[in-house]
KOLRO-359633 format. One record per residue (C-alpha): residue number from 1; x, y, z. Coordinates in steps of 0.5 Angstrom, whole numbers, plus 2048, in hexadecimal, padded with zeros to 3 digits. Example, Ala and Ser with C-alpha at 12.3 -4.5 7.8 and 13.67 -1.06 7.14 Angstrom:
// residues 2
SITE  num   px   py   pz
SITE    1  819  7F7  810
SITE    2  81B  7FE  80E
END
This chain:
// residues 749
SITE  num   px   py   pz
SITE    1  84C  6D7  812
SITE    2  848  6DD  80D
SITE    3  846  6DA  806
SITE    4  842  6DC  801
SITE    5  83C  6D9  7FD
SITE    6  83F  6D9  7F6
SITE    7  83C  6DD  7F0
SITE    8  839  6DC  7E9
SITE    9  83D  6E2  7E5
SITE   10  838  6E2  7E0
SITE   11  831  6E3  7E4
SITE   12  836  6E9  7E7
SITE   13  837  6EB  7E0
SITE   14  830  6EA  7DD
SITE   15  82D  6EE  7E4
SITE   16  829  6E8  7E5
SITE   17  82D  6E6  7EC
SITE   18  825  6E6  7EF
SITE   19  824  6DF  7EB
SITE   20  82A  6DD  7EE
SITE   21  826  6DC  7F6
SITE   22  827  6DE  7FD
SITE   23  82D  6DE  801
SITE   24  82C  6D9  807
SITE   25  832  6DA  80C
SITE   26  835  6D5  812
SITE   27  837  6D9  818
SITE   28  83C  6D4  81D
SITE   29  840  6D6  823
SITE   30  844  6D0  827
SITE   31  847  6D0  82E
SITE   32  848  6C9  831
SITE   33  849  6CE  838
SITE   34  843  6D3  838
SITE   35  844  6D7  83E
SITE   36  83D  6D8  843
SITE   37  836  6D7  841
SITE   38  839  6DC  83A
SITE   39  835  6DA  834
SITE   40  837  6DD  82C
SITE   41  833  6E2  829
SITE   42  833  6E6  823
SITE   43  831  6ED  821
SITE   44  831  6F2  81C
SITE   45  82D  6F6  816
SITE   46  828  6F5  812
SITE   47  826  6EF  810
SITE   48  82A  6EB  815
SITE   49  826  6EF  81B
SITE   50  825  6F5  819
SITE   51  828  6F8  820
SITE   52  82E  6F9  823
SITE   53  82B  6F8  82B
SITE   54  82D  6F2  82E
SITE   55  827  6F1  831
SITE   56  825  6EF  82B
SITE   57  82A  6EA  828
SITE   58  829  6E3  825
SITE   59  82B  6DD  829
SITE   60  830  6D8  826
SITE   61  82D  6D1  826
SITE   62  831  6CC  82A
SITE   63  834  6C8  825
SITE   64  839  6C3  829
SITE   65  83C  6C4  830
SITE   66  840  6C9  82D
SITE   67  83D  6CB  826
SITE   68  837  6D0  825
SITE   69  834  6D2  81F
SITE   70  82F  6D7  81C
SITE   71  82D  6D6  814
SITE   72  828  6DB  811
SITE   73  826  6DD  809
SITE   74  827  6E4  807
SITE   75  823  6E7  803
SITE   76  826  6E9  7FC
SITE   77  825  6F0  7FD
SITE   78  829  6F0  804
SITE   79  82F  6EC  803
SITE   80  834  6F1  807
SITE   81  834  6EF  80E
SITE   82  837  6F3  813
SITE   83  838  6EF  81A
SITE   84  83B  6ED  820
SITE   85  83C  6E7  825
SITE   86  839  6E9  82D
SITE   87  83A  6E4  833
SITE   88  834  6E5  837
SITE   89  832  6E2  83D
SITE   90  82E  6DD  83E
SITE   91  829  6DD  845
SITE   92  82A  6E5  846
SITE   93  82B  6EC  843
SITE   94  831  6EE  845
SITE   95  835  6F1  83E
SITE   96  836  6EE  837
SITE   97  83E  6EC  836
SITE   98  83F  6EF  830
SITE   99  845  6ED  82B
SITE  100  84B  6F0  82A
SITE  101  84D  6F4  823
SITE  102  849  6F6  81C
SITE  103  842  6F4  81B
SITE  104  842  6EE  815
SITE  105  83F  6EF  80F
SITE  106  83D  6EB  80A
SITE  107  83B  6ED  803
SITE  108  837  6E8  7FE
SITE  109  83A  6E2  801
SITE  110  841  6E5  802
SITE  111  844  6E7  809
SITE  112  848  6ED  809
SITE  113  84F  6EB  80C
SITE  114  850  6E4  80F
SITE  115  84E  6E4  816
SITE  116  84E  6DD  819
SITE  117  84E  6DF  820
SITE  118  84A  6E3  825
SITE  119  84D  6E6  82B
SITE  120  849  6E8  831
SITE  121  84C  6EC  837
SITE  122  849  6EA  83D
SITE  123  849  6EC  845
SITE  124  850  6EC  847
SITE  125  853  6ED  840
SITE  126  852  6E6  83F
SITE  127  852  6E4  837
SITE  128  84E  6DF  834
SITE  129  84F  6DE  82D
SITE  130  849  6D9  829
SITE  131  84B  6D7  823
SITE  132  846  6D9  81C
SITE  133  844  6D6  817
SITE  134  840  6DA  811
SITE  135  83D  6D7  80C
SITE  136  838  6DA  806
SITE  137  834  6D6  800
SITE  138  82F  6D7  7FB
SITE  139  829  6D4  7FC
SITE  140  825  6D2  7F5
SITE  141  81E  6D6  7F4
SITE  142  81C  6CF  7F2
SITE  143  81C  6CC  7F9
SITE  144  818  6D3  7FB
SITE  145  813  6D3  7F5
SITE  146  80E  6CF  7F9
SITE  147  80E  6D4  7FF
SITE  148  80C  6DA  7FC
SITE  149  808  6D8  7F7
SITE  150  804  6D5  7FD
SITE  151  805  6DB  800
SITE  152  802  6DF  7FC
SITE  153  7FC  6DA  7FA
SITE  154  7FA  6D8  801
SITE  155  7FA  6DE  806
SITE  156  7F6  6DB  80B
SITE  157  7F7  6D6  810
SITE  158  7F6  6CF  80E
SITE  159  7F0  6CA  810
SITE  160  7F0  6C4  811
SITE  161  7ED  6C0  80B
SITE  162  7EE  6C7  806
SITE  163  7F6  6C8  807
SITE  164  7F8  6C8  800
SITE  165  7FF  6C3  7FF
SITE  166  804  6CA  800
SITE  167  802  6CF  806
SITE  168  804  6D4  80A
SITE  169  801  6D7  810
SITE  170  802  6DE  811
SITE  171  800  6DF  817
SITE  172  801  6DC  81E
SITE  173  7FB  6D8  81F
SITE  174  7F7  6D9  826
SITE  175  7FA  6D4  82B
SITE  176  7F5  6D0  82F
SITE  177  7F5  6D0  836
SITE  178  7FA  6CB  839
SITE  179  7FF  6CC  840
SITE  180  804  6D1  83D
SITE  181  809  6CE  841
SITE  182  808  6C7  83C
SITE  183  80A  6CD  836
SITE  184  811  6CE  83A
SITE  185  816  6CB  835
SITE  186  81E  6CB  836
SITE  187  820  6C7  831
SITE  188  826  6C4  835
SITE  189  821  6C2  83B
SITE  190  81E  6BD  836
SITE  191  823  6BA  832
SITE  192  824  6B3  833
SITE  193  829  6AE  832
SITE  194  829  6AB  82B
SITE  195  828  6A2  82B
SITE  196  82E  69F  82B
SITE  197  830  69D  824
SITE  198  82F  6A4  821
SITE  199  832  6A8  827
SITE  200  839  6A7  824
SITE  201  838  6A9  81E
SITE  202  839  6B0  81E
SITE  203  841  6B0  81D
SITE  204  842  6AA  819
SITE  205  847  6AA  814
SITE  206  842  6A7  80E
SITE  207  848  6A2  80C
SITE  208  849  69F  813
SITE  209  840  69C  811
SITE  210  843  699  80B
SITE  211  843  691  80A
SITE  212  848  68D  80E
SITE  213  84F  68A  80A
SITE  214  84E  683  80A
SITE  215  854  682  806
SITE  216  858  685  80C
SITE  217  859  683  813
SITE  218  858  686  819
SITE  219  85F  687  81A
SITE  220  860  68A  813
SITE  221  864  684  80F
SITE  222  860  680  80A
SITE  223  85C  67A  80B
SITE  224  85F  678  805
SITE  225  865  679  801
SITE  226  862  67A  7FA
SITE  227  865  681  7F7
SITE  228  860  685  7F3
SITE  229  860  681  7EC
SITE  230  860  67B  7EF
SITE  231  85A  67D  7F3
SITE  232  856  681  7ED
SITE  233  857  67A  7E8
SITE  234  856  674  7EE
SITE  235  84F  672  7EF
SITE  236  84C  672  7F6
SITE  237  848  66C  7F8
SITE  238  843  66F  7FC
SITE  239  83E  66B  802
SITE  240  843  666  803
SITE  241  845  665  80A
SITE  242  84C  664  80C
SITE  243  84C  65C  80C
SITE  244  849  65D  805
SITE  245  842  65B  807
SITE  246  83D  65F  804
SITE  247  839  665  809
SITE  248  831  665  80A
SITE  249  831  66B  806
SITE  250  834  666  7FF
SITE  251  82F  662  800
SITE  252  829  666  802
SITE  253  82A  66B  7FC
SITE  254  829  669  7F5
SITE  255  82A  66F  7F0
SITE  256  827  66E  7E9
SITE  257  82B  670  7E3
SITE  258  826  673  7DE
SITE  259  82A  671  7D8
SITE  260  827  66A  7D9
SITE  261  820  668  7D6
SITE  262  819  66A  7DA
SITE  263  816  664  7DE
SITE  264  80E  666  7DE
SITE  265  80E  661  7E4
SITE  266  812  665  7E9
SITE  267  80E  66B  7EC
SITE  268  80E  66E  7F2
SITE  269  807  671  7F5
SITE  270  805  677  7FB
SITE  271  7FF  676  7FE
SITE  272  7FF  67D  7FF
SITE  273  7FE  67F  7F9
SITE  274  7FD  67A  7F4
SITE  275  803  67A  7F0
SITE  276  809  675  7ED
SITE  277  80F  675  7EA
SITE  278  813  671  7E6
SITE  279  819  66D  7E8
SITE  280  81E  66B  7E3
SITE  281  822  664  7E5
SITE  282  826  65F  7E3
SITE  283  825  658  7E2
SITE  284  825  655  7E8
SITE  285  825  65C  7EC
SITE  286  820  65C  7F2
SITE  287  81F  663  7F5
SITE  288  819  669  7F5
SITE  289  81A  671  7F2
SITE  290  817  676  7F8
SITE  291  814  67C  7F6
SITE  292  813  67F  7FB
SITE  293  80F  686  7FA
SITE  294  80F  689  801
SITE  295  80A  684  803
SITE  296  80A  681  80A
SITE  297  805  67C  80B
SITE  298  807  675  80B
SITE  299  807  672  804
SITE  300  805  66B  801
SITE  301  80B  669  7FD
SITE  302  80A  663  7F7
SITE  303  810  660  7F7
SITE  304  813  65E  7F0
SITE  305  813  657  7F2
SITE  306  80D  655  7F4
SITE  307  805  658  7F4
SITE  308  804  659  7FB
SITE  309  804  660  7FE
SITE  310  80A  662  804
SITE  311  809  667  809
SITE  312  80F  66B  809
SITE  313  810  670  80F
SITE  314  818  671  80E
SITE  315  818  676  808
SITE  316  81F  678  80A
SITE  317  821  672  809
SITE  318  820  672  801
SITE  319  825  674  7FB
SITE  320  828  67A  7FE
SITE  321  82A  67D  7F7
SITE  322  823  67C  7F3
SITE  323  822  683  7F5
SITE  324  822  689  7FA
SITE  325  81D  688  7FF
SITE  326  818  68D  7FD
SITE  327  812  690  7FA
SITE  328  80F  691  7F4
SITE  329  814  695  7EE
SITE  330  81A  692  7F2
SITE  331  818  68B  7F2
SITE  332  815  68B  7EB
SITE  333  81B  68E  7E8
SITE  334  81F  689  7EB
SITE  335  81B  683  7E9
SITE  336  81C  686  7E2
SITE  337  824  687  7E3
SITE  338  825  67F  7E5
SITE  339  820  67C  7E0
SITE  340  822  680  7DA
SITE  341  82A  683  7DB
SITE  342  830  680  7DB
SITE  343  833  67D  7E1
SITE  344  837  684  7E3
SITE  345  832  689  7E2
SITE  346  82E  685  7EA
SITE  347  834  688  7EC
SITE  348  836  690  7EC
SITE  349  83D  693  7EE
SITE  350  83D  69A  7EF
SITE  351  845  69C  7EE
SITE  352  846  6A3  7F2
SITE  353  84B  6A7  7EE
SITE  354  84E  6AE  7F0
SITE  355  854  6B2  7F3
SITE  356  854  6B1  7FA
SITE  357  84F  6B7  7FF
SITE  358  84A  6B7  7F9
SITE  359  845  6B3  7FD
SITE  360  846  6AC  7FA
SITE  361  845  6A9  800
SITE  362  83F  6AD  804
SITE  363  83C  6AC  7FD
SITE  364  83D  6A4  7FD
SITE  365  83A  6A4  804
SITE  366  834  6A8  802
SITE  367  833  6A4  7FC
SITE  368  833  69D  801
SITE  369  82E  6A0  805
SITE  370  82A  6A1  800
SITE  371  82B  69B  7FD
SITE  372  829  697  803
SITE  373  823  69B  804
SITE  374  820  699  7FF
SITE  375  822  692  800
SITE  376  828  690  7FB
SITE  377  82D  68C  7FF
SITE  378  833  692  7FF
SITE  379  83A  692  802
SITE  380  83F  697  801
SITE  381  846  695  801
SITE  382  84B  69A  802
SITE  383  853  699  7FF
SITE  384  855  69D  805
SITE  385  853  69A  80B
SITE  386  856  694  807
SITE  387  85C  697  807
SITE  388  85C  699  80E
SITE  389  85C  693  810
SITE  390  861  690  80C
SITE  391  866  695  80C
SITE  392  865  69A  813
SITE  393  862  6A1  812
SITE  394  868  6A4  813
SITE  395  86A  6A5  80B
SITE  396  86D  6AC  809
SITE  397  86B  6AE  803
SITE  398  871  6AB  800
SITE  399  86D  6A5  800
SITE  400  868  6A7  7FB
SITE  401  86D  6AA  7F5
SITE  402  86D  6A7  7EF
SITE  403  874  6A5  7EF
SITE  404  875  6A2  7F5
SITE  405  874  69B  7F2
SITE  406  874  698  7FA
SITE  407  86E  69C  7FB
SITE  408  86B  69B  7F5
SITE  409  86B  694  7F5
SITE  410  868  694  7FC
SITE  411  862  698  7F9
SITE  412  861  694  7F4
SITE  413  861  68E  7F8
SITE  414  85C  691  7FE
SITE  415  858  693  7F8
SITE  416  858  68B  7F5
SITE  417  856  689  7FB
SITE  418  851  68E  7FC
SITE  419  84D  68D  7F5
SITE  420  84D  684  7F7
SITE  421  84A  685  7FD
SITE  422  845  689  7FA
SITE  423  844  684  7F4
SITE  424  844  67E  7F9
SITE  425  83E  681  7FD
SITE  426  83A  682  7F7
SITE  427  83C  67B  7F5
SITE  428  838  679  7FB
SITE  429  832  67D  7FB
SITE  430  834  685  7FB
SITE  431  831  68A  7F6
SITE  432  834  690  7F5
SITE  433  83B  692  7F9
SITE  434  83F  699  7F9
SITE  435  846  698  7F7
SITE  436  849  69F  7FB
SITE  437  850  6A1  7F9
SITE  438  853  6A6  7F4
SITE  439  853  6A2  7EE
SITE  440  857  6A7  7EB
SITE  441  85B  6A3  7E5
SITE  442  858  6A0  7DE
SITE  443  85D  69A  7E1
SITE  444  85A  69A  7E7
SITE  445  853  699  7E5
SITE  446  855  694  7E0
SITE  447  857  690  7E5
SITE  448  850  690  7E9
SITE  449  84C  690  7E1
SITE  450  851  689  7E0
SITE  451  84F  687  7E8
SITE  452  847  688  7E6
SITE  453  847  685  7DF
SITE  454  842  67F  7DF
SITE  455  83F  681  7E7
SITE  456  83D  688  7E7
SITE  457  83B  68D  7E4
SITE  458  83F  694  7E5
SITE  459  83D  69C  7E5
SITE  460  843  6A1  7E8
SITE  461  841  6A7  7EB
SITE  462  845  6AC  7EA
SITE  463  845  6B2  7EF
SITE  464  848  6B9  7EC
SITE  465  848  6BF  7F1
SITE  466  84B  6C6  7EF
SITE  467  849  6CB  7F5
SITE  468  84F  6CB  7F8
SITE  469  84B  6CE  7FE
SITE  470  848  6C7  7FE
SITE  471  84E  6C3  7FD
SITE  472  852  6C7  803
SITE  473  84C  6C5  808
SITE  474  84C  6BD  806
SITE  475  853  6BD  808
SITE  476  852  6C0  80E
SITE  477  84D  6BB  80F
SITE  478  851  6B5  80D
SITE  479  857  6B7  812
SITE  480  852  6B8  817
SITE  481  84E  6B1  815
SITE  482  853  6AC  812
SITE  483  857  6A7  816
SITE  484  85D  6A9  811
SITE  485  85E  6AF  816
SITE  486  85C  6AD  81D
SITE  487  862  6AD  820
SITE  488  863  6B3  81C
SITE  489  865  6B9  822
SITE  490  866  6BE  81D
SITE  491  860  6C0  81A
SITE  492  863  6C5  814
SITE  493  869  6BF  814
SITE  494  863  6BA  812
SITE  495  860  6BF  80C
SITE  496  867  6C0  809
SITE  497  868  6B9  809
SITE  498  861  6B7  805
SITE  499  862  6BD  800
SITE  500  869  6BA  7FE
SITE  501  865  6B4  7FE
SITE  502  860  6B7  7F9
SITE  503  865  6BA  7F5
SITE  504  867  6B2  7F4
SITE  505  861  6AF  7F2
SITE  506  860  6B6  7EE
SITE  507  866  6B4  7E9
SITE  508  864  6AF  7E7
SITE  509  85D  6B0  7E7
SITE  510  858  6AD  7E0
SITE  511  851  6AE  7E0
SITE  512  84D  6A9  7DF
SITE  513  84B  6A8  7D7
SITE  514  84A  6A0  7D6
SITE  515  844  69C  7D8
SITE  516  83D  69E  7DC
SITE  517  83E  6A4  7DF
SITE  518  83B  6A9  7E4
SITE  519  83F  6B0  7E4
SITE  520  83C  6B4  7EA
SITE  521  83F  6BB  7E9
SITE  522  83F  6C1  7EE
SITE  523  838  6BE  7F0
SITE  524  83A  6BF  7F8
SITE  525  837  6C5  7FA
SITE  526  830  6C4  7F7
SITE  527  830  6C9  7F2
SITE  528  831  6C7  7EC
SITE  529  837  6C3  7E9
SITE  530  837  6BE  7E4
SITE  531  836  6B7  7E3
SITE  532  838  6B3  7DD
SITE  533  836  6AB  7DC
SITE  534  83A  6A6  7D7
SITE  535  836  6A0  7D5
SITE  536  831  6A0  7DB
SITE  537  82B  69B  7DA
SITE  538  827  697  7DF
SITE  539  822  698  7E5
SITE  540  827  699  7EA
SITE  541  82D  69D  7E6
SITE  542  827  6A2  7E5
SITE  543  825  6A2  7ED
SITE  544  82D  6A4  7EE
SITE  545  82D  6A9  7E9
SITE  546  826  6AD  7EC
SITE  547  828  6AC  7F3
SITE  548  830  6AF  7F2
SITE  549  82C  6B5  7EE
SITE  550  828  6B7  7F3
SITE  551  82D  6B6  7F9
SITE  552  832  6BC  7FC
SITE  553  836  6BD  802
SITE  554  833  6C3  805
SITE  555  832  6C2  80C
SITE  556  82A  6C4  80F
SITE  557  826  6C1  814
SITE  558  820  6BB  812
SITE  559  81B  6BB  818
SITE  560  817  6B4  819
SITE  561  811  6B4  81D
SITE  562  80B  6B1  81E
SITE  563  804  6B4  81F
SITE  564  801  6B6  825
SITE  565  7FE  6B1  829
SITE  566  7F8  6AF  825
SITE  567  7F1  6AB  828
SITE  568  7F2  6A6  824
SITE  569  7F9  6A5  829
SITE  570  7F5  6A6  82E
SITE  571  7F0  6A0  82D
SITE  572  7F5  69C  82A
SITE  573  7F3  69C  823
SITE  574  7F7  69A  81D
SITE  575  7F6  6A0  816
SITE  576  7F1  6A4  817
SITE  577  7F0  6AB  816
SITE  578  7EF  6AE  81C
SITE  579  7F0  6B5  820
SITE  580  7F5  6B6  825
SITE  581  7F3  6B5  82C
SITE  582  7F4  6BB  831
SITE  583  7FB  6B8  833
SITE  584  7FC  6B9  82A
SITE  585  7FB  6C0  82B
SITE  586  7FF  6C2  831
SITE  587  804  6BF  82D
SITE  588  803  6C3  827
SITE  589  804  6C9  82A
SITE  590  80B  6C7  82D
SITE  591  80D  6C3  826
SITE  592  80B  6CB  823
SITE  593  80F  6CE  829
SITE  594  815  6C9  828
SITE  595  815  6CB  820
SITE  596  815  6D2  821
SITE  597  81B  6D2  825
SITE  598  81E  6CD  822
SITE  599  81E  6D0  81B
SITE  600  81B  6D7  81B
SITE  601  822  6D9  817
SITE  602  820  6D3  812
SITE  603  81B  6D8  80E
SITE  604  81C  6D2  808
SITE  605  819  6CC  80D
SITE  606  813  6C9  80B
SITE  607  80F  6C4  80E
SITE  608  80C  6BE  80B
SITE  609  806  6BA  80E
SITE  610  803  6B4  80C
SITE  611  7FB  6B5  809
SITE  612  7F7  6B2  80F
SITE  613  7F5  6B7  814
SITE  614  7F9  6B6  81A
SITE  615  7FF  6B8  817
SITE  616  7FC  6BE  814
SITE  617  7F9  6C0  81A
SITE  618  7FF  6BE  81E
SITE  619  803  6C4  81A
SITE  620  7FD  6C9  819
SITE  621  801  6CD  820
SITE  622  807  6CD  81C
SITE  623  807  6D4  818
SITE  624  80C  6D8  813
SITE  625  80E  6D2  80F
SITE  626  80A  6CE  809
SITE  627  807  6C8  80A
SITE  628  807  6C3  805
SITE  629  803  6BC  805
SITE  630  805  6B5  803
SITE  631  801  6AF  801
SITE  632  808  6AB  801
SITE  633  808  6AD  809
SITE  634  801  6AA  80B
SITE  635  802  6A4  810
SITE  636  802  69E  80E
SITE  637  7FC  69A  80B
SITE  638  7F9  696  80F
SITE  639  7F4  694  80B
SITE  640  7EE  690  80E
SITE  641  7F1  691  814
SITE  642  7F0  698  814
SITE  643  7ED  69A  81A
SITE  644  7EE  694  81E
SITE  645  7F2  692  824
SITE  646  7F8  68D  824
SITE  647  7F3  68A  829
SITE  648  7ED  689  824
SITE  649  7F2  688  81F
SITE  650  7F4  682  823
SITE  651  7EE  67F  825
SITE  652  7EA  680  81D
SITE  653  7F0  67E  819
SITE  654  7F5  67A  81D
SITE  655  7F8  678  816
SITE  656  7FA  67F  814
SITE  657  7FC  681  81C
SITE  658  802  67B  81B
SITE  659  804  67C  815
SITE  660  806  684  816
SITE  661  809  681  81D
SITE  662  80D  67D  819
SITE  663  810  682  814
SITE  664  80D  689  815
SITE  665  812  68C  810
SITE  666  80F  687  809
SITE  667  808  687  80D
SITE  668  803  68B  809
SITE  669  7FB  68C  80B
SITE  670  7F7  689  808
SITE  671  7F5  68E  803
SITE  672  7FA  692  806
SITE  673  802  694  806
SITE  674  809  691  809
SITE  675  80E  694  80B
SITE  676  811  693  805
SITE  677  80C  696  801
SITE  678  80C  69D  806
SITE  679  814  69D  805
SITE  680  812  69D  7FD
SITE  681  80D  6A3  7FD
SITE  682  812  6A7  801
SITE  683  818  6A7  7FB
SITE  684  816  6AD  7F9
SITE  685  815  6B1  800
SITE  686  81C  6AE  802
SITE  687  81E  6B0  7FB
SITE  688  81B  6B7  7FC
SITE  689  81E  6B8  804
SITE  690  825  6B6  800
SITE  691  824  6BC  7FB
SITE  692  821  6C1  800
SITE  693  827  6C7  803
SITE  694  822  6C9  808
SITE  695  820  6C6  80E
SITE  696  81A  6C1  80E
SITE  697  815  6C0  814
SITE  698  811  6B9  812
SITE  699  80B  6B8  816
SITE  700  808  6B1  814
SITE  701  807  6AA  817
SITE  702  80A  6A4  81C
SITE  703  80C  69F  816
SITE  704  80E  6A4  810
SITE  705  813  6A8  815
SITE  706  816  6A1  817
SITE  707  817  6A0  810
SITE  708  81A  6A7  80F
SITE  709  81F  6A6  815
SITE  710  821  6A0  813
SITE  711  823  6A4  80C
SITE  712  827  6A9  810
SITE  713  82A  6A5  816
SITE  714  82B  69F  810
SITE  715  828  699  815
SITE  716  827  692  812
SITE  717  820  692  80F
SITE  718  81E  68C  812
SITE  719  81F  691  819
SITE  720  81A  696  816
SITE  721  813  694  819
SITE  722  817  693  820
SITE  723  81A  69A  820
SITE  724  818  69F  826
SITE  725  814  6A5  823
SITE  726  810  6A8  82A
SITE  727  80A  6AE  82A
SITE  728  80C  6B4  82B
SITE  729  813  6B3  82A
SITE  730  817  6B7  824
SITE  731  81E  6B3  821
SITE  732  823  6B8  81E
SITE  733  827  6B6  818
SITE  734  82C  6BB  816
SITE  735  82F  6B8  80F
SITE  736  835  6BC  80D
SITE  737  83C  6BA  80A
SITE  738  83E  6B6  811
SITE  739  839  6B1  810
SITE  740  832  6B1  813
SITE  741  831  6B3  81B
SITE  742  82B  6B2  820
SITE  743  828  6B5  825
SITE  744  821  6B4  829
SITE  745  81D  6B8  82D
SITE  746  817  6B6  830
SITE  747  813  6BC  832
SITE  748  80D  6B8  836
SITE  749  80D  6B1  83A
END
């Protein structure tokens, strides 16, 4: 479908269009019944090919079983593209088949005409039809500035120790001698299945990953018969079983009240860091308060009622809502919020506001993933999921009319149930709830604020979009993915119904002007827009705003890979800064070939490495792309154990060996780091990966890549130390409006 990039009229009038960046073009062809061994190609004039010779046509990379894609950056002085598609035989020299009809013309990002299909005439007058999707967007010069500056300043290939922070190798480095067959690359041949937990994540509707409704039974009927009003005003008793006896959880956990006076006898000491934290108790209470800074070694705990120390080996049995399972600034902020802030500030509700098809659910899922990764106990509550369970999925647009009292009552009811579930979960220890619904009227928002009063702090997150092209795309994605239209066989009928639903919401929509709020205005593409904040303060709200400023939905791949095998890998030693082995050198060449083939049209792509030479040497064969070194991508610091084998650690430091074995997530090497420490230093890397609009290849180390992968795959923190991250394997993370998809390529055994 032909679409054009939006332009800034003022820039055009000022004659400063070059400041608007370069044109990023994506060409896609789709056919679920591809004939024989024919593969889609494209050819044309400068700058696409510069030749109408079919033998020089560029192949489209296979994106899925039915979709092929090619993307590239167009220089500002060549923004008119004249091209055609063709089908080329895969394994023989028979003539190519050029599409029927006139040439396609793309000028300044706008497609001339509306060519949605490409027709090819095969032997016997058989006609094959491909659906065509052509998209053009502006790439900001900010993203390209570092690359071009480094290219001008560093025209020679870099050396390992003399490499600057950003560099571009202008010429192909000489290839070392190695078996030629080992460098042949067929992406399909090397593709391997992704792990089971994320294998089905590619087309999952984001709302389906939200919290399962607890107020409704599996059959869709209420567990109790409370009305929304009663549900909002009647307190629940938590931690009590059906028979009225307290649960083990209630007996083990005592939540101190910050309003009470400080008792100097209540202290918790950590053997690993030697710090203590006051425990505020009421008279007659007995309990312990843990300040877990991400240290996994056994802790000596001083009981408030005795002078003896107790050895504690069950960190998960402590007070769940005293702080997130995180380190450094995150834990410090949690302590400060608990000790100094009012009770409701310990829990945060992010309440989404916005019309349908504005990206609320996707934003909610993305924010949930980010906060969980940082260590905050976060859950996503989607009101639509409650509605579908209570009232079914076959609700036409009339159900959403403001003048339909039955529909209004039903929607208010499920919203109250979802809010009640979220507050109940917070009172049981949860920290951040994401409440996902339109919440488009002041009446609805006032109801939610009344329910949350004294229990949690509410921040409204309103998403506004005025780009009709993006809204149309989101509508069509909604029809494809939402369970509301799973039984609709007529796609266009579903689109019409959803537009009617949208119109019903538009008639009564009231923008947020009350309370604490964040407004995201036209932020979806990452090319500008606005963020407005009102009455926002505190550590966590500040992190949320910073994250939202840097996110967008531009599809692009992120490739994660460990360095080639190093000499320390061969010796079985931790840490170090050794060079790569002969096997690692071969992987370096194969990786370069892979990157060249996978990203050959991604001129704005970049290569990120750590500052350790095994990653720099692995990247040395890759040319034509800027290379950026990140100290944050260095391997986990193993402290005094650096350079030792695990057998040596077990023999010489048995206590440390056992401590690490019991809790690899929180265990911190003496004078080194824990996995939680690694996550904390990787946050700027995650923010920059979210901000990038071009592909990025990250060449790093096992522990670091485990943490990065866990973010994209939304894996629990406790699983990070066990995530498989094999050598000589590329994990391709595809980020876009449909969520996060994953492919794996194993280039060597």
